[in-house]
C-alpha positions in Angstrom: -12.2 0.9 -10.6 -11.3 -2.5 -12.0 -7.8 -3.9 -11.5 -7.2 -4.0 -15.3 -7.7 -0.3 -15.7 -4.4 0.9 -17.2 -4.5 4.1 -15.0 -4.8 2.1 -11.7 -1.7 2.4 -9.5 -0.9 1.1 -6.0 1.5 2.4 -3.4 2.8 2.0 0.1 2.4 5.5 1.3 4.2 7.0 4.4 2.7 9.9 6.2 4.1 12.3 8.8 2.4 13.0 12.1 0.7 16.1 10.5 -0.8 13.9 7.8 1.4 15.2 5.0 2.8 12.7 2.6 6.4 11.7 3.2 7.0 9.1 0.5 5.4 6.5 -1.7 6.8 3.1 -2.7 5.1 1.7 -5.9 3.4 -1.7 -5.7 3.0 -3.9 -8.7 -0.1 -6.0 -9.4 1.8 -9.2 -8.5 3.0 -7.7 -5.2 -0.5 -6.5 -4.5 -1.9 -10.0 -4.8 0.7 -11.2 -2.4 0.0 -8.4 0.1 -3.6 -9.7 0.4 -2.2 -12.4 2.7 -0.8 -9.8 5.0 -3.1 -6.8 4.7 -6.6 -8.0 3.9 -8.8 -5.5 2.1 -12.6 -5.2 2.6 -14.5 -7.8 0.6 -16.1 -5.1 -1.5 -12.7 -3.4 -2.1 -10.4 -6.1 -3.5 -8.2 -3.6 -5.3 -7.4 -1.4 -2.3 -9.2 1.7 -3.6 -9.5 2.7 0.0 -6.4 3.1 2.3 -5.5 0.3 4.6 -3.1 0.8 7.5 0.1 -1.3 7.7 0.8 -2.3 11.3 4.5 -2.4 12.1 4.1 -6.0 13.5 3.5 -7.2 9.9 6.4 -5.2 8.4 8.8 -8.1 8.0 6.3 -9.8 5.7 5.6 -6.4 3.9 9.3 -5.9 3.3 9.6 -9.5 2.0 7.0 -8.7 -0.6 7.9 -5.0 -1.5 11.6 -4.8 -0.6 10.9 -1.4 0.9 13.4 -1.5 3.8 12.8 -0.9 7.5 10.0 1.3 8.6 10.5 4.7 10.2 8.7 4.5 13.5 7.8 8.2 13.2 5.7 7.6 10.1 2.3 5.9 9.5 2.1 3.6 6.5 -0.9 2.7 4.3 -1.5 0.6 1.2 -3.9 2.2 -1.3 -4.9 2.2 -5.0 -6.0 5.1 -7.2 -6.2 6.3 -10.7 -2.9 7.8 -11.9 -2.8 11.3 -13.1 -1.2 10.2 -16.4 
């Protein structure tokens, strides 16, 4: 899916230990471009269509870009993109 698709959305998703979704923090296109410096997607997936884990050691930089606050150590975080349901 191309980045200019109006139905494309990105999020920082937090998952519980049982893999259920806890929360999502929306990511804008500008923020996504900046995140590439911290969480590098695969070369054939420049728009984060697949999920990419967010290691806690890079969290300060992620928070600087997304203003998402401190992480919960009991959750796992991922950056991903997908078509919105709208």
